[in-house]
matplotlib code that plots the C-alpha trace (Angstrom):
import matplotlib.pyplot as plt

x = [-85.9, -82.4, -83.1, -86.3, -84.4, -81.6, -84.0, -85.9, -82.7, -81.8, -85.1, -85.2, -81.6, -81.4, -83.2, -80.8, -77.8, -79.3, -81.1, -84.8, -86.6, -89.3, -92.0, -95.2, -98.4, -101.0, -102.8, -99.5, -100.2, -97.6, -94.4, -93.6, -91.8, -91.9, -93.4, -93.4, -89.6, -89.7, -86.3, -84.4, -82.8, -85.7, -83.6, -82.2, -85.8, -87.2, -84.5, -85.3, -89.1, -88.4, -86.2, -88.8, -91.5, -89.6, -88.1, -90.9, -93.9, -93.3, -90.8, -92.6, -96.0, -94.2, -92.8, -96.2, -98.0, -95.5, -95.9, -99.7, -99.4, -97.2, -99.6, -102.5, -100.6, -99.6, -103.2, -104.6, -101.9, -102.7, -106.4, -105.8, -103.6, -106.1, -108.9, -106.8, -105.8, -109.3, -110.7, -108.1, -108.8, -111.5, -112.9, -113.1, -116.2, -118.3, -117.5, -118.5, -122.0, -123.8, -125.2, -127.9, -127.2]
y = [106.5, 108.0, 109.8, 111.4, 112.9, 114.1, 115.7, 117.3, 118.9, 120.2, 121.9, 123.4, 124.4, 127.4, 129.9, 128.8, 129.7, 133.1, 132.2, 132.9, 133.5, 132.0, 134.2, 133.8, 133.6, 136.3, 134.8, 134.3, 130.7, 129.1, 129.9, 129.2, 130.6, 134.4, 134.8, 138.6, 139.1, 142.7, 144.0, 141.4, 141.5, 140.5, 138.1, 136.3, 136.1, 134.9, 132.2, 131.0, 131.0, 129.0, 126.6, 126.0, 125.7, 123.1, 121.0, 121.4, 121.0, 120.1, 117.3, 115.6, 115.7, 114.3, 111.5, 110.7, 110.9, 108.6, 106.1, 106.2, 105.6, 102.6, 101.2, 101.6, 99.9, 97.1, 96.6, 96.6, 94.1, 91.8, 92.1, 91.2, 88.3, 87.1, 87.2, 85.3, 82.6, 82.3, 81.4, 78.6, 77.2, 74.7, 74.1, 70.6, 71.4, 71.4, 67.8, 66.4, 65.3, 64.9, 61.4, 60.2, 57.6]
z = [-25.9, -25.6, -29.0, -27.5, -24.6, -26.7, -29.2, -26.4, -25.0, -28.4, -28.7, -25.3, -24.7, -27.1, -24.7, -21.8, -23.9, -25.1, -28.4, -28.0, -24.8, -22.7, -21.0, -19.1, -21.2, -21.0, -18.1, -16.2, -15.4, -17.6, -19.6, -23.2, -26.3, -26.5, -29.9, -30.3, -30.1, -28.9, -27.9, -30.1, -33.6, -35.8, -38.0, -34.9, -33.5, -36.8, -37.0, -33.5, -34.3, -37.4, -35.5, -32.7, -35.3, -37.4, -34.6, -32.1, -34.4, -38.1, -37.6, -34.7, -36.6, -39.7, -37.7, -36.1, -39.5, -41.1, -38.3, -38.5, -42.3, -41.8, -39.1, -41.5, -44.3, -42.1, -40.8, -44.4, -45.6, -42.6, -43.2, -47.0, -46.1, -43.5, -46.1, -48.6, -46.1, -44.7, -48.1, -48.3, -44.8, -44.2, -40.8, -39.7, -37.6, -40.7, -41.4, -38.0, -37.3, -34.1, -33.7, -31.2, -28.8]

ax = plt.figure().add_subplot(projection="3d")
ax.plot(x, y, z, "-o")
ax.set_aspect("equal")
plt.show()
């Protein structure tokens, strides 16, 4: 949990210290990364866009994708192990018979 907070601060601090900017969207209802970079050095702006794209999108999606793959692999393994163990397990219910009084 602490890692997530630190990671979020690393991604959101650059505009506060002057690298990249936030601006209002076209509807003026929220703010976000200023993608056009007008009035800035193009190389510095492209570096910031690359940074925000990698650390704000690519890396989180890669982590989520990896976690889902591991979950799917674990479920498949557990299902396979469950199928193998259920073939070897005999229910005692089948051996019981109901008798009339």
